[in-house]
Backbone bond lengths (Angstrom), bond angles and torsions (degrees), N, CA, C in turn:
res aa  C-N    CA-C-N  psi(-1)  N-CA   C-N-CA  omega(-1)  CA-C   N-CA-C  phi
1 X - - - 1.472 - - 1.523 108.14 -
2 X 1.322 116.64 131.77 1.471 121.35 176.59 1.543 109.59 -88.05
3 X 1.327 114.65 132.58 1.471 121.07 165.93 1.507 105.73 -132.50
4 X 1.304 118.08 105.87 1.438 120.98 -159.77 1.534 114.44 -95.66
5 X 1.314 112.58 142.16 1.467 120.98 168.64 1.517 106.50 -119.52
6 X 1.314 117.95 164.60 1.475 119.21 -171.72 1.498 112.82 -131.71
7 X 1.323 113.65 157.34 1.450 123.09 169.72 1.517 107.84 -142.47
8 X 1.325 117.59 138.00 1.462 120.34 178.77 1.508 109.57 -68.13
9 X 1.333 116.07 140.29 1.470 122.96 -177.61 1.495 107.41 -133.38
10 X 1.317 117.11 130.46 1.452 121.71 174.23 1.507 109.05 -136.30
11 X 1.336 115.21 126.54 1.442 119.34 174.83 1.511 114.67 69.66
12 X 1.333 118.06 37.68 1.455 120.29 178.03 1.533 108.74 -63.83
13 X 1.277 114.90 148.16 1.463 120.18 174.56 1.516 112.61 84.04
14 X 1.324 114.34 175.88 1.472 119.17 -174.82 1.535 112.10 -118.04
15 X 1.332 116.48 18.17 1.459 118.69 177.33 1.543 108.72 -64.23
16 X 1.315 116.03 136.04 1.437 118.85 -172.54 1.530 115.08 -78.84
17 X 1.335 116.74 -10.03 1.472 120.28 -178.14 1.534 108.47 -133.22
18 X 1.339 113.76 -172.27 1.451 124.17 176.75 1.505 118.56 20.90
19 X 1.334 117.52 -76.04 1.433 120.85 -171.87 1.508 113.27 -66.24
20 X 1.310 117.01 -24.62 1.466 119.48 178.39 1.517 111.11 -65.27
21 X 1.312 117.11 -18.09 1.485 121.61 -178.88 1.516 110.82 -95.09
22 X 1.346 118.66 1.34 1.428 120.76 -176.58 1.517 110.84 -64.40
23 X 1.318 115.54 143.92 1.457 120.52 175.30 1.503 108.15 -136.97
24 X 1.316 116.05 148.79 1.430 119.42 179.86 1.517 110.35 171.89
25 X 1.324 116.31 -152.79 1.467 121.20 179.27 1.516 109.84 -116.50
26 X 1.299 114.51 139.72 1.437 121.21 174.58 1.528 106.19 -102.96
27 X 1.323 116.90 109.13 1.455 121.50 -173.45 1.520 110.37 -97.68
28 X 1.311 116.09 135.02 1.447 122.63 -177.83 1.501 110.68 -126.14
29 X 1.317 115.93 153.09 1.449 121.43 177.18 1.529 108.73 -109.15
30 X 1.344 118.43 128.81 1.455 120.57 175.39 1.508 114.07 -56.29
31 X 1.337 115.76 -26.09 1.460 119.63 -177.20 1.515 112.48 -96.91
32 X 1.319 117.99 5.66 1.436 121.56 -179.24 1.500 111.71 -145.71
33 X 1.333 115.48 152.66 1.482 119.40 177.86 1.512 111.65 -86.96
34 X 1.294 118.78 0.80 1.472 121.76 -175.36 1.522 111.28 -89.27
35 X 1.326 115.53 135.83 1.451 122.18 179.53 1.530 109.52 -117.41
36 X 1.317 115.36 143.03 1.484 122.02 -176.57 1.510 108.94 -121.29
37 X 1.330 116.48 131.03 1.448 122.40 179.46 1.514 110.12 -93.32
38 X 1.356 116.25 133.42 1.472 120.79 -177.22 1.520 108.89 -135.71
39 X 1.319 115.79 129.13 1.460 121.68 169.34 1.525 108.12 -97.43
40 X 1.293 116.99 127.66 1.469 120.97 179.35 1.536 109.31 -139.17
41 X 1.325 116.11 133.13 1.450 120.80 176.27 1.517 110.11 -151.35
42 X 1.332 115.01 160.10 1.443 121.65 -178.03 1.523 109.64 110.58
43 X 1.310 117.10 158.16 1.474 121.46 -177.79 1.528 111.62 -64.99
44 X 1.332 115.96 142.32 1.460 121.50 -179.82 1.501 112.46 -60.67
45 X 1.349 116.65 -26.68 1.489 120.82 -177.14 1.522 112.40 -84.69
46 X 1.332 117.56 -6.78 1.483 119.80 -176.75 1.523 111.20 -80.66
47 X 1.360 116.89 161.40 1.449 118.23 173.82 1.531 112.53 -57.35
48 X 1.334 115.81 138.37 1.449 120.13 -177.97 1.535 111.87 -84.92
49 X 1.310 114.26 140.11 1.489 121.27 175.13 1.496 107.97 -131.63
50 X 1.323 117.26 118.49 1.487 122.86 176.41 1.523 108.49 -98.06
51 X 1.306 116.23 123.42 1.467 124.03 -179.91 1.515 109.23 -103.54
52 X 1.355 117.09 118.59 1.461 121.36 -175.07 1.533 108.03 -115.69
53 X 1.308 115.71 112.99 1.478 121.67 -171.00 1.519 112.26 -78.71
54 X 1.323 113.96 178.34 1.454 121.97 -178.24 1.520 114.79 -108.55
55 X 1.305 113.97 -174.17 1.472 123.60 178.88 1.524 109.29 -91.85
56 X 1.319 119.64 138.12 1.468 128.08 1.42 1.542 110.60 -110.79
57 X 1.322 120.27 28.42 1.428 121.68 -169.14 1.532 111.55 -93.52
58 X 1.338 119.53 -116.51 1.458 121.51 -175.26 1.538 107.95 -171.52
59 X 1.327 115.04 -171.80 1.475 119.48 175.74 1.528 111.90 -65.28
60 X 1.307 117.37 -13.13 1.472 121.26 177.58 1.551 110.54 -62.27
61 X 1.327 116.30 -21.59 1.486 119.30 176.59 1.517 111.65 -58.08
62 X 1.328 117.47 -27.75 1.467 120.67 -175.58 1.525 111.78 -84.52
63 X 1.344 118.35 -10.66 1.471 120.65 -174.70 1.529 113.39 -55.08
64 X 1.363 119.62 -42.30 1.481 117.78 -177.39 1.530 114.40 -63.55
65 X 1.341 118.06 -28.60 1.457 118.22 -177.58 1.533 113.22 -104.55
66 X 1.326 118.57 0.84 1.447 121.26 179.47 1.541 112.10 -62.50
67 X 1.356 119.68 -36.74 1.489 117.83 178.51 1.523 112.49 -56.46
68 X 1.335 117.62 -40.31 1.463 120.34 -179.37 1.513 111.48 -65.08
69 X 1.308 116.64 -32.61 1.466 119.78 179.87 1.537 110.14 -80.14
70 X 1.291 118.28 -35.72 1.453 120.70 178.26 1.531 112.67 -61.16
71 X 1.337 115.15 -33.17 1.461 120.36 -179.20 1.550 112.61 -63.41
72 X 1.338 115.93 -18.30 1.443 119.24 -176.02 1.537 113.37 -98.00
73 X 1.324 116.97 14.80 1.459 120.96 178.33 1.503 112.13 57.08
74 X 1.370 114.56 55.96 1.448 120.39 179.12 1.537 107.80 -115.19
75 X 1.315 115.93 154.68 1.461 122.85 174.56 1.520 107.00 -97.25
76 X 1.317 117.71 111.48 1.450 123.17 -175.28 1.517 111.37 -98.82
77 X 1.320 116.35 128.83 1.458 120.97 176.82 1.549 107.19 -126.42
78 X 1.337 115.19 116.92 1.473 120.66 -173.31 1.527 109.44 -129.16
79 X 1.332 118.36 96.89 1.453 120.51 177.58 1.525 113.39 -83.46
80 X 1.332 116.50 152.22 1.455 119.99 162.64 1.519 106.08 -86.87
81 X 1.317 116.96 119.94 1.457 119.96 177.27 1.532 109.83 -61.06
82 X 1.322 115.66 156.47 1.464 121.43 -179.75 1.549 107.85 -58.21
83 X 1.345 114.98 130.11 1.476 119.54 -178.41 1.505 114.09 95.62
84 X 1.374 117.16 -3.55 1.434 122.28 -175.89 1.537 110.79 -124.64
85 X 1.321 114.38 153.25 1.486 121.00 169.89 1.503 113.44 52.86
86 X 1.332 115.62 -127.27 1.496 121.21 -178.21 1.506 113.05 -92.53
87 X 1.329 118.05 -0.49 1.488 119.21 174.38 1.533 108.08 -74.04
88 X 1.334 114.45 163.53 1.455 118.60 178.64 1.538 110.55 -63.27
89 X 1.340 114.47 153.36 1.461 121.97 -176.47 1.498 109.98 -131.44
90 X 1.329 117.23 68.55 1.481 121.00 -176.72 1.540 110.60 -63.19
91 X 1.327 115.44 134.63 1.452 118.48 -179.40 1.530 113.74 -71.37
92 X 1.325 114.52 -48.22 1.475 119.31 -178.79 1.517 110.69 -90.63
93 X 1.288 115.27 74.38 1.468 119.89 -175.00 1.526 109.61 -144.10
94 X 1.323 114.36 143.29 1.473 120.06 176.94 1.534 107.73 -97.56
95 X 1.305 116.46 104.10 1.484 120.86 -174.59 1.498 112.34 -81.14
96 X 1.335 115.83 78.44 1.459 121.09 -179.77 1.521 110.12 -82.36
97 X 1.332 115.18 143.40 1.472 119.05 174.93 1.531 110.42 -61.36
98 X 1.319 117.68 -35.07 1.461 121.14 178.60 1.538 109.67 -58.46
99 X 1.298 119.01 -41.83 1.477 122.11 -179.68 1.516 110.77 -68.51
100 X 1.334 117.21 -36.89 1.451 119.45 178.45 1.533 109.87 -65.64
101 X 1.321 117.53 -38.87 1.458 121.36 176.59 1.501 111.59 -63.97
102 X 1.313 116.02 -41.65 1.469 119.63 177.91 1.537 111.03 -61.84
103 X 1.324 115.48 -37.96 1.465 118.64 177.72 1.507 111.46 -65.31
104 X 1.342 118.12 -40.83 1.474 121.24 176.70 1.540 110.35 -59.71
105 X 1.308 117.41 -42.91 1.460 120.13 179.70 1.519 111.07 -65.09
106 X 1.317 117.61 -34.36 1.475 120.01 177.02 1.516 109.68 -68.60
107 X 1.339 117.60 -37.22 1.480 120.97 175.33 1.552 109.03 -60.83
108 X 1.319 117.54 -44.76 1.466 120.54 176.47 1.509 110.92 -56.40
109 X 1.322 117.13 -46.79 1.474 120.12 -178.50 1.524 110.42 -64.94
110 X 1.297 117.32 -37.68 1.457 120.84 -179.98 1.531 110.83 -62.69
111 X 1.311 116.82 -40.80 1.479 120.52 -177.71 1.530 112.26 -93.14
112 X 1.335 116.88 8.50 1.470 119.90 176.88 1.506 113.38 67.99
113 X 1.347 116.89 35.54 1.468 121.85 -176.93 1.535 109.12 -95.55
114 X 1.316 115.83 111.04 1.472 120.64 178.90 1.542 110.38 -85.26
115 X 1.355 115.76 -34.42 1.465 119.60 -179.72 1.503 107.45 -145.04
116 X 1.326 116.81 156.25 1.460 121.56 -174.58 1.521 111.92 -160.36
117 X 1.322 115.09 149.88 1.455 120.19 164.42 1.520 107.66 -78.75
118 X 1.328 116.51 154.86 1.462 120.93 174.63 1.531 108.88 -118.34
119 X 1.316 115.75 140.22 1.451 122.61 167.20 1.490 106.84 -126.05
120 X 1.354 118.77 118.75 1.449 121.60 -168.72 1.529 110.40 -132.09
121 X 1.349 114.17 142.87 1.458 120.04 -179.09 1.554 109.26 -136.38
122 X 1.325 115.67 136.06 1.469 122.53 169.32 1.539 110.85 56.09
123 X 1.312 119.44 -120.14 1.483 123.92 177.89 1.515 109.98 -53.25
124 X 1.350 117.27 -37.51 1.434 122.01 178.83 1.509 113.33 -62.92
125 X 1.344 117.82 -23.76 1.493 120.77 176.22 1.517 109.55 -63.06
126 X 1.341 117.92 -40.86 1.470 121.64 177.92 1.538 110.52 -64.53
127 X 1.308 116.05 -44.13 1.471 119.75 178.35 1.529 110.33 -62.47
128 X 1.324 117.86 -42.42 1.457 121.54 178.03 1.527 112.67 -63.56
129 X 1.307 115.84 -37.90 1.485 118.44 178.28 1.532 111.58 -65.75
130 X 1.333 115.37 -38.56 1.475 118.79 176.07 1.540 110.15 -63.52
131 X 1.312 116.38 -39.71 1.465 120.29 177.32 1.528 111.64 -63.47
132 X 1.335 116.14 -40.30 1.478 119.72 175.83 1.511 111.50 -61.08
133 X 1.340 116.77 -37.81 1.446 120.49 178.72 1.499 112.62 -70.16
134 X 1.333 117.79 -33.29 1.447 122.71 -175.77 1.503 113.24 -85.04
135 X 1.330 116.52 -47.52 1.467 118.90 -168.89 1.546 111.15 -142.91
136 X 1.318 119.55 61.09 1.444 120.50 -178.37 1.539 113.11 -60.21
137 X 1.321 116.53 -24.46 1.467 120.27 179.19 1.517 112.91 -66.51
138 X 1.317 117.72 -18.65 1.467 120.29 -179.19 1.542 112.10 -93.78
139 X 1.319 116.02 -4.04 1.454 120.96 -175.04 1.512 110.30 -111.23
140 X 1.327 116.89 121.32 1.454 120.77 -174.29 1.536 112.71 -91.72
141 X 1.320 117.80 -32.48 1.452 121.80 177.11 1.546 108.30 -161.23
142 X 1.330 116.22 163.61 1.455 120.07 178.94 1.516 110.48 -137.03
143 X 1.321 115.37 129.18 1.480 123.92 171.10 1.517 106.73 -106.47
144 X 1.330 116.15 119.35 1.470 121.77 -178.07 1.530 109.94 -104.93
145 X 1.327 116.55 129.63 1.460 122.26 169.30 1.518 107.19 -110.76
146 X 1.303 116.67 165.48 1.473 123.44 -171.29 1.530 110.86 -38.13
147 X 1.320 114.32 127.10 1.455 121.78 178.88 1.502 111.79 -169.91
148 X 1.347 115.62 176.04 1.450 121.21 -171.84 1.537 113.12 -85.57
149 X 1.302 116.97 68.23 1.473 119.67 177.73 1.523 111.38 -68.65
150 X 1.313 117.61 -28.42 1.465 121.48 -173.41 1.528 108.93 -128.80
151 X 1.341 118.37 100.08 1.435 120.98 -177.68 1.544 114.80 -54.88
152 X 1.340 115.25 -32.54 1.468 118.97 -179.20 1.548 110.38 -72.71
153 X 1.315 118.57 -15.61 1.461 120.65 177.96 1.531 113.07 -104.89
154 X 1.351 116.24 1.59 1.437 120.88 -178.50 1.537 110.38 -71.61
155 X 1.315 116.75 129.04 1.467 121.75 -177.87 1.524 109.30 -124.06
156 X 1.331 118.01 81.51 1.462 120.74 -177.51 1.531 111.75 -63.82
157 X 1.326 115.05 144.69 1.461 119.58 175.71 1.520 108.33 -77.94
158 X 1.331 115.57 171.94 1.461 120.74 -175.16 1.519 113.04 -55.67
159 X 1.321 116.61 -43.84 1.457 120.02 -177.72 1.530 110.48 -60.70
160 X 1.337 118.25 -40.25 1.447 121.19 179.20 1.532 110.80 -66.56
161 X 1.332 116.01 -41.45 1.466 118.83 179.11 1.520 110.88 -61.81
162 X 1.318 116.03 -41.76 1.469 119.08 179.91 1.518 112.23 -66.78
163 X 1.329 115.55 -42.84 1.471 119.37 -179.58 1.542 111.81 -65.72
164 X 1.320 115.27 -26.71 1.472 119.93 -177.67 1.536 110.45 -89.60
165 X 1.299 117.07 -1.60 1.485 121.90 -179.97 1.513 111.64 -98.08
166 X 1.307 116.35 -178.72 1.449 121.38 176.49 1.504 113.39 -62.21
167 X 1.315 115.93 -19.82 1.466 120.86 177.55 1.527 113.62 -82.09
168 X 1.305 116.09 -2.11 1.470 120.17 -174.00 1.502 117.04 -48.52
169 X 1.363 116.54 -53.81 1.491 116.40 -179.20 1.501 114.56 -61.00
170 X 1.323 116.59 -36.40 1.498 119.76 178.41 1.517 110.35 -68.37
171 X 1.340 116.65 -42.79 1.495 120.38 177.96 1.525 109.95 -61.71
172 X 1.307 117.87 -42.76 1.465 121.15 -177.84 1.524 110.75 -63.76
173 X 1.330 117.23 -41.07 1.484 119.65 179.47 1.493 111.08 -65.76
174 X 1.347 117.79 -32.90 1.439 121.56 -177.88 1.524 114.14 -86.40
175 X 1.349 115.67 -2.02 1.468 119.95 -177.57 1.529 110.36 -60.63
176 X 1.332 115.79 134.25 1.454 121.78 177.59 1.514 109.65 -125.12
177 X 1.323 116.21 166.66 1.445 119.30 176.71 1.518 110.86 -58.34
178 X 1.308 117.11 -41.10 1.473 119.95 -178.08 1.527 110.27 -63.43
179 X 1.337 117.47 -47.20 1.477 119.54 -178.40 1.545 110.77 -66.28
180 X 1.323 116.54 -35.94 1.473 120.91 177.92 1.503 110.96 -62.54
181 X 1.332 116.15 -48.10 1.467 120.90 -179.78 1.522 111.30 -64.33
182 X 1.321 117.44 -41.33 1.457 119.56 178.66 1.514 111.53 -60.00
183 X 1.337 116.63 -44.55 1.467 120.67 -179.61 1.544 110.44 -67.29
184 X 1.311 117.88 -41.66 1.460 121.41 -179.13 1.527 111.14 -64.79
185 X 1.320 116.35 -45.16 1.455 118.62 179.47 1.502 113.31 -61.49
186 X 1.311 117.49 -24.79 1.485 120.74 -178.28 1.516 111.96 -70.74
187 X 1.338 117.58 -14.26 1.487 119.13 -179.28 1.508 111.52 -110.78
188 X 1.320 118.40 2.06 1.463 121.45 -179.85 1.526 110.61 -89.91
189 X 1.307 115.45 149.93 1.482 120.39 174.57 1.520 111.28 -100.34
190 X 1.340 116.96 -18.01 1.465 121.55 -179.15 1.524 107.72 -134.76
191 X 1.337 116.06 152.93 1.466 119.59 178.84 1.513 111.56 -63.66
192 X 1.319 116.74 144.63 1.436 124.91 176.29 1.520 107.62 -123.51
193 X 1.317 118.18 140.88 1.455 121.80 -173.80 1.506 112.85 -63.91
194 X 1.310 117.32 155.67 1.465 122.02 177.09 1.527 110.91 -60.79
195 X 1.325 115.75 -35.60 1.464 118.71 -178.95 1.519 111.33 -63.87
196 X 1.346 117.41 -41.47 1.465 122.44 178.65 1.537 109.01 -64.83
197 X 1.311 117.85 -43.86 1.470 121.14 178.92 1.522 111.57 -62.18
198 X 1.340 116.04 -38.55 1.461 119.31 178.86 1.514 111.29 -67.80
199 X 1.342 117.24 -36.31 1.458 120.24 176.97 1.552 110.30 -65.25
200 X 1.307 116.03 -40.21 1.456 118.77 176.54 1.505 112.19 -60.50
201 X 1.330 115.70 -44.04 1.461 121.53 179.17 1.534 110.44 -61.76
202 X 1.320 116.77 -40.25 1.484 120.31 177.54 1.524 110.29 -61.31
203 X 1.314 117.35 -37.60 1.467 121.87 -178.55 1.532 109.30 -65.93
204 X 1.328 116.76 -42.13 1.467 120.12 -179.74 1.535 111.95 -67.78
205 X 1.324 116.67 -43.51 1.443 120.99 -171.22 1.537 113.95 -91.36
206 X 1.359 117.52 -4.27 1.472 119.58 176.93 1.536 109.07 -55.82
207 X 1.301 116.12 133.36 1.461 123.19 -179.11 1.547 111.48 55.72
208 X 1.337 114.98 36.02 1.468 121.51 178.71 1.536 111.17 57.46
209 X 1.322 114.73 40.59 1.444 120.24 -174.75 1.493 116.03 -66.47
210 X 1.363 118.08 -17.96 1.471 118.42 178.36 1.505 111.66 -63.52
211 X 1.336 118.57 -16.86 1.477 120.87 179.36 1.539 110.84 -68.18
212 X 1.362 119.02 -28.71 1.457 120.88 -175.38 1.505 111.69 -95.14
213 X 1.330 119.56 -3.81 1.450 120.93 -174.53 1.511 112.27 -57.42
214 X 1.394 120.52 -44.25 1.464 118.56 176.57 1.510 114.24 -56.53
215 X 1.359 117.76 -38.40 1.441 120.89 178.74 1.511 112.33 -65.96
216 X 1.328 116.38 -33.89 1.473 119.74 178.46 1.518 111.90 -66.79
217 X 1.321 118.56 -19.74 1.466 121.77 179.75 1.528 112.11 -67.68
218 X 1.338 117.34 -3.55 1.451 121.15 177.80 1.549 110.04 -56.32
219 X 1.350 117.06 -23.73 1.462 119.39 -176.51 1.494 111.52 -57.60
220 X 1.332 119.55 -28.16 1.451 122.71 179.64 1.534 108.28 -65.11
221 X 1.303 117.47 -43.77 1.467 122.58 176.98 1.526 110.20 -62.79
222 X 1.353 115.99 -46.16 1.473 119.19 -177.59 1.520 112.59 -63.70
223 X 1.311 117.33 -34.94 1.466 120.95 177.36 1.531 110.30 -58.52
224 X 1.313 115.89 -46.48 1.464 119.77 -178.96 1.522 111.03 -68.51
225 X 1.354 116.44 -41.99 1.442 120.39 -176.97 1.517 112.68 -63.85
226 X 1.309 118.63 -37.95 1.443 122.66 -173.33 1.551 113.01 -109.10
227 X 1.304 116.47 16.44 1.462 119.78 -173.01 1.528 112.79 -58.17
228 X 1.328 117.76 -46.96 1.468 118.86 -177.00 1.526 111.18 -63.04
229 X 1.333 117.83 -47.50 1.458 121.29 178.73 1.508 111.89 -62.38
230 X 1.301 118.51 -42.42 1.466 122.02 179.46 1.521 111.76 -66.91
231 X 1.328 116.45 -39.69 1.453 119.58 -178.95 1.530 109.94 -66.17
232 X 1.304 117.30 -42.34 1.492 120.00 177.69 1.506 110.64 -61.49
233 X 1.318 117.29 -42.35 1.473 119.61 179.52 1.523 111.24 -64.50
234 X 1.302 117.27 -39.81 1.470 122.76 -179.80 1.514 110.41 -65.35
235 X 1.333 116.74 -50.95 1.460 120.73 -173.30 1.503 112.38 -75.59
236 X 1.327 117.93 -18.91 1.469 121.75 179.60 1.537 112.66 -97.76
237 X 1.318 118.30 -1.42 1.436 120.12 -178.48 1.519 110.09 -65.39
238 X 1.334 116.24 129.92 1.461 120.28 -171.99 1.560 112.04 -89.21
239 X 1.286 118.71 -13.85 1.450 121.34 -175.99 1.525 111.90 -83.67
240 X 1.344 117.16 173.54 1.467 120.18 177.68 1.519 112.37 -66.13
241 X 1.342 114.28 142.78 1.456 121.45 175.88 1.516 109.05 -135.88
242 X 1.298 114.75 145.92 1.447 119.33 175.82 1.515 108.73 -146.06
243 X 1.360 114.50 146.77 1.466 121.33 -177.38 1.513 109.09 -116.56
244 X 1.330 116.52 127.19 1.466 122.69 -179.18 1.513 104.62 -117.22
245 X 1.348 115.68 99.38 1.472 119.75 -160.63 1.525 112.13 -122.65
246 X 1.351 113.64 127.35 1.451 120.19 174.58 1.525 111.75 -85.25
247 X 1.308 119.93 108.97 1.464 121.70 -174.43 1.508 114.20 -69.79
248 X 1.339 117.63 -20.51 1.473 120.86 -178.69 1.519 113.61 -80.98
249 X 1.321 116.82 2.51 1.456 122.99 178.66 1.522 110.27 -72.21
250 X 1.327 119.66 116.97 1.470 120.76 -179.83 1.527 113.89 -72.90
251 X 1.337 116.54 -15.99 1.483 120.76 -177.26 1.539 110.86 -86.71
252 X 1.307 116.32 -53.45 1.482 121.80 -177.20 1.510 109.03 -141.78
253 X 1.307 116.80 58.28 1.458 120.83 -173.69 1.509 114.64 -103.63
254 X 1.324 116.57 -129.82 1.446 122.33 -173.87 1.523 113.19 -55.83
255 X 1.335 116.73 -31.73 1.482 119.83 -176.72 1.532 111.26 -69.94
256 X 1.334 118.94 -10.77 1.463 121.62 177.75 1.528 111.71 -92.03
257 X 1.319 116.97 -21.93 1.465 120.86 -170.88 1.545 112.56 -64.79
258 X 1.305 117.08 -37.17 1.468 118.26 179.65 1.531 110.96 -61.47
259 X 1.340 116.13 -40.10 1.458 120.37 178.86 1.519 111.08 -65.52
260 X 1.312 117.08 -40.68 1.486 121.14 179.08 1.540 109.51 -62.29
261 X 1.316 115.63 -46.01 1.484 118.58 -177.59 1.516 110.96 -70.01
262 X 1.290 118.97 -31.92 1.445 122.85 179.89 1.522 111.03 -71.12
263 X 1.360 118.13 -46.15 1.445 121.70 -172.16 1.531 113.11 -88.29
264 X 1.352 118.53 -22.98 1.417 122.42 -178.42 1.540 110.52 -131.53
265 X 1.312 117.38 64.82 1.472 120.65 -172.97 1.522 113.90 -64.30
266 X 1.365 118.54 -20.64 1.466 120.06 -178.95 1.529 111.61 -82.63
267 X 1.318 118.06 -12.26 1.440 120.54 -175.41 1.536 110.60 -79.73
268 X 1.338 116.70 146.47 1.458 120.75 171.10 1.523 109.54 -73.23
269 X 1.330 115.38 139.34 1.458 121.11 176.29 1.527 108.73 -128.94
270 X 1.321 115.75 120.02 1.478 121.55 174.72 1.500 108.05 -107.22
271 X 1.299 115.77 106.16 1.463 121.35 175.70 1.515 108.23 -85.96
272 X 1.293 116.84 111.64 1.463 123.97 -169.42 1.534 108.50 -85.74
273 X 1.335 115.21 76.53 1.474 120.55 -172.12 1.531 114.06 -112.66
274 X 1.299 118.09 -5.21 1.473 119.15 -177.49 1.538 110.08 -139.32
275 X 1.362 116.22 89.04 1.452 128.93 -0.16 1.531 111.74 -76.58
276 X 1.294 116.18 159.79 1.457 121.14 -175.29 1.520 110.84 -69.38
277 X 1.311 115.65 141.67 1.460 124.23 -178.97 1.510 110.19 -125.80
278 X 1.338 117.41 149.00 1.452 121.19 -179.46 1.522 112.43 -105.84
279 X 1.326 116.74 -132.50 1.449 121.41 -168.35 1.516 113.55 -75.76
280 X 1.321 119.76 -21.01 1.458 122.87 -177.48 1.537 110.95 -116.69
281 X 1.326 117.58 73.93 1.478 118.15 -178.89 1.508 114.91 -57.14
282 X 1.334 116.18 -39.10 1.486 120.49 -175.64 1.520 111.79 -72.39
283 X 1.310 117.56 -17.42 1.468 121.19 177.70 1.515 111.24 -100.18
284 X 1.334 117.17 -38.22 1.450 121.42 -176.37 1.535 113.46 -73.87
285 X 1.338 116.56 -36.04 1.458 120.80 -179.95 1.519 109.44 -141.94
286 X 1.351 116.55 66.19 1.445 120.17 -169.77 1.548 115.37 -64.21
287 X 1.362 115.77 -36.49 1.465 117.63 -177.87 1.533 110.33 -65.40
288 X 1.313 117.07 -48.79 1.475 118.91 -178.40 1.525 110.94 -68.70
289 X 1.302 117.86 -46.38 1.465 119.75 -178.16 1.536 109.98 -67.01
290 X 1.324 118.10 -38.79 1.454 120.27 177.65 1.497 111.35 -62.43
291 X 1.319 118.14 -40.78 1.471 120.92 179.96 1.543 110.56 -67.53
292 X 1.321 117.04 -41.82 1.465 119.92 178.41 1.510 112.28 -63.31
293 X 1.318 116.00 -46.47 1.472 120.00 179.92 1.523 110.03 -64.29
294 X 1.340 116.65 -41.28 1.460 119.71 178.48 1.530 111.48 -61.49
295 X 1.329 116.50 -43.44 1.462 120.23 176.26 1.520 111.56 -57.95
296 X 1.307 116.51 -44.97 1.462 120.76 179.78 1.525 111.33 -62.66
297 X 1.301 117.01 -46.41 1.452 121.06 -178.18 1.544 111.91 -64.70
298 X 1.333 114.84 -38.62 1.463 119.15 179.26 1.542 110.38 -66.92
299 X 1.337 115.86 -42.66 1.474 119.93 176.96 1.500 112.11 -65.48
300 X 1.347 117.64 -36.96 1.442 121.92 -179.53 1.516 110.86 -65.15
301 X 1.348 117.07 -31.33 1.462 120.18 -179.74 1.514 111.66 -63.72
302 X 1.370 116.50 -20.06 1.478 120.43 179.57 1.514 111.10 -98.43
303 X 1.358 116.55 2.50 1.479 120.74 -175.63 1.533 110.02 -66.20
């Protein structure tokens, strides 16, 4: 159980760009040696928005679209999940989605958040679904970006398959910036600058984080294990939901949209096809996606 205390943190790590400028709170539990990094900004009285990032990066993924959200007078809370970014990355740890969800709830308690909107991407989609199953009364709306909603439709790229195999630790140790960029570019629909790619790499490798990447792949197992419970929670959620989906994503792209529209016909679906977007909508087209998500969150506040 997390019971968090905080310390201000600015510029953790030695990355020469982007992430070195990160500021936020490093939250610790008296009953645990694990610390969680959280960026939070906006007035305490504003509607809360929890941003849950994907694999294998960090809350830094949200940086490009945060300006669009800040303009709407929202309180943004963006943690680095355990094993990611500036949070601790214990080697001998079982990275269960259940534990990540518990950590998010502890972050809410720390910041006095009784209810919140969720914005979730990729790995964060699984964490958000667990939260829907646990505490739907605390969640006012959900914005979903490309992620593994349907395990039977999940199409992992080669790097993911290798990391999830018995070769995972060896592949992780051999990971280089070049191989990382090559794999990442294979899931994008639009070009992303070298600076952004370098920032992503810094997030993965901070505190030698590439060593824990194979353990983080447990989320694939958890998706299958909890699929029925998570699907019921998703389809029975009474609040507003919207999907902001990059169809050019080979992992969870256009082939997932038909299932979403079939099973959740009342939900808004934004197919980001003009211009086409891939697996990272918030990074590939941050101005457009940020504005769309901000519009949805603002409208949801009046729901």
